[in-house]
C-alpha positions as CSV (number, residue, x, y, z in Angstrom):
1,M,94.5,152.4,-105.6
2,N,90.7,152.3,-105.6
3,D,89.2,153.2,-102.2
4,E,86.1,151.0,-102.9
5,A,88.4,148.0,-103.7
6,I,90.4,148.5,-100.4
7,R,87.1,148.6,-98.4
8,F,85.7,145.6,-100.1
9,F,88.8,143.4,-100.4
10,G,91.3,144.9,-97.9
11,P,94.6,146.5,-98.9
12,L,96.4,143.4,-100.2
13,G,93.3,141.9,-101.8
14,A,92.7,145.2,-103.6
15,E,96.3,145.2,-104.9
16,V,95.7,141.7,-106.2
17,M,92.4,142.6,-107.8
18,E,94.0,145.7,-109.5
19,A,96.8,143.6,-110.9
20,L,94.3,141.1,-112.3
21,W,92.0,143.8,-113.7
22,A,95.0,145.3,-115.5
23,A,96.0,142.0,-117.0
24,E,95.1,141.0,-120.5
25,S,94.3,137.4,-119.4
26,A,94.1,135.2,-116.4
27,M,97.3,135.1,-114.3
28,T,99.0,132.4,-112.3
29,V,100.2,132.9,-108.7
30,R,103.7,133.5,-109.9
31,E,102.6,136.1,-112.4
32,V,100.5,138.0,-109.8
33,L,103.4,137.8,-107.4
34,D,105.8,139.2,-110.0
35,A,103.4,142.0,-110.8
36,L,102.9,142.9,-107.1
37,N,106.6,142.7,-106.3
38,R,107.7,144.9,-109.2
39,D,107.3,148.1,-107.2
40,R,107.9,146.8,-103.6
41,S,111.1,147.3,-101.6
42,T,110.1,144.3,-99.4
43,P,108.8,141.5,-101.6
44,L,105.7,139.5,-100.8
45,A,106.0,135.7,-100.3
46,Y,104.5,133.3,-102.9
47,T,102.4,131.7,-100.2
48,T,101.0,135.1,-99.1
49,V,99.8,135.8,-102.7
50,M,98.5,132.2,-103.1
51,T,96.4,132.6,-99.9
52,V,94.9,135.9,-101.0
53,L,94.0,134.4,-104.4
54,T,92.4,131.4,-102.7
55,R,90.4,133.6,-100.4
56,L,89.2,135.9,-103.2
57,T,88.2,132.8,-105.2
58,D,86.3,131.5,-102.1
59,K,84.5,134.8,-101.8
60,G,83.4,134.6,-105.5
61,A,85.6,137.5,-106.7
62,L,87.8,135.3,-108.9
63,R,87.5,132.4,-111.2
64,R,90.2,129.7,-111.1
65,T,91.1,127.5,-114.1
66,R,93.8,124.9,-114.6
67,R,96.9,126.0,-116.5
68,G,99.3,123.2,-116.7
69,R,100.3,122.1,-113.2
70,S,99.0,125.3,-111.6
71,Y,95.9,127.5,-111.7
72,A,95.3,130.8,-113.4
73,Y,93.0,133.4,-111.8
74,E,90.8,136.1,-113.3
75,P,88.1,138.4,-111.9
76,V,84.5,137.5,-112.4
77,A,83.6,141.1,-113.1
78,A,85.2,144.3,-114.4
79,D,85.3,146.2,-111.1
80,T,84.4,146.2,-107.4
81,A,80.8,147.2,-108.0
82,G,80.3,144.3,-110.5
83,I,81.6,141.8,-108.0
84,A,79.5,143.3,-105.2
85,V,76.3,143.1,-107.3
86,R,77.1,139.6,-108.3
87,S,77.7,138.6,-104.7
88,V,74.4,140.2,-103.6
89,L,72.4,138.5,-106.4
90,E,74.0,135.1,-105.6
91,E,73.2,135.4,-101.9
92,F,69.8,137.0,-102.1
93,G,68.5,136.3,-105.6
94,D,65.0,137.6,-106.5
95,A,64.7,139.4,-103.2
96,A,67.7,141.6,-104.0
97,V,66.2,142.4,-107.4
98,A,62.8,143.2,-105.9
99,H,64.5,145.6,-103.4
100,F,66.4,147.2,-106.2
101,V,63.3,147.8,-108.2
102,E,61.5,149.2,-105.1
103,Q,64.4,151.6,-104.4
104,V,64.5,152.8,-108.0
105,S,60.7,153.2,-108.2
106,T,60.8,155.8,-105.4
107,D,63.9,157.8,-106.6
108,P,63.5,159.9,-109.8
109,D,67.2,160.4,-110.1
110,A,67.8,156.6,-109.9
111,Q,65.1,156.2,-112.6
112,S,66.8,158.6,-114.9
113,R,70.2,156.9,-114.4
114,L,68.7,153.5,-115.0
115,Q,66.9,154.7,-118.2
116,R,70.1,156.3,-119.5
117,L,72.0,153.0,-118.9
118,L,69.2,151.1,-120.6
119,D,69.2,153.5,-123.6
120,E,73.0,152.9,-124.0
121,E,72.4,149.2,-124.5
């Protein structure tokens, strides 16, 4: 499991995120529960997974949409870094962008990485 995801989401939250990132589409609580319990000797409870999904949604890491009588969950970004950046931008807006530009402007290695990324677009 990804160490960054564990630090950012906690151990169970990271497991949930890994399952959702690996999925081809949004998953219901039952689908996430089944994926997590596949390799467990002691299964998780439905309510435990539902609580983790609700908390990750409240933190802005997941998007929840109606699917029949339940909800389906999907990550708002492709990885932990994407979710972290999204969170910082939502919380701090232009100030976060200004600080990023300031940091990059004083770091030649960061400028090179940024230019390389822009060239790939």
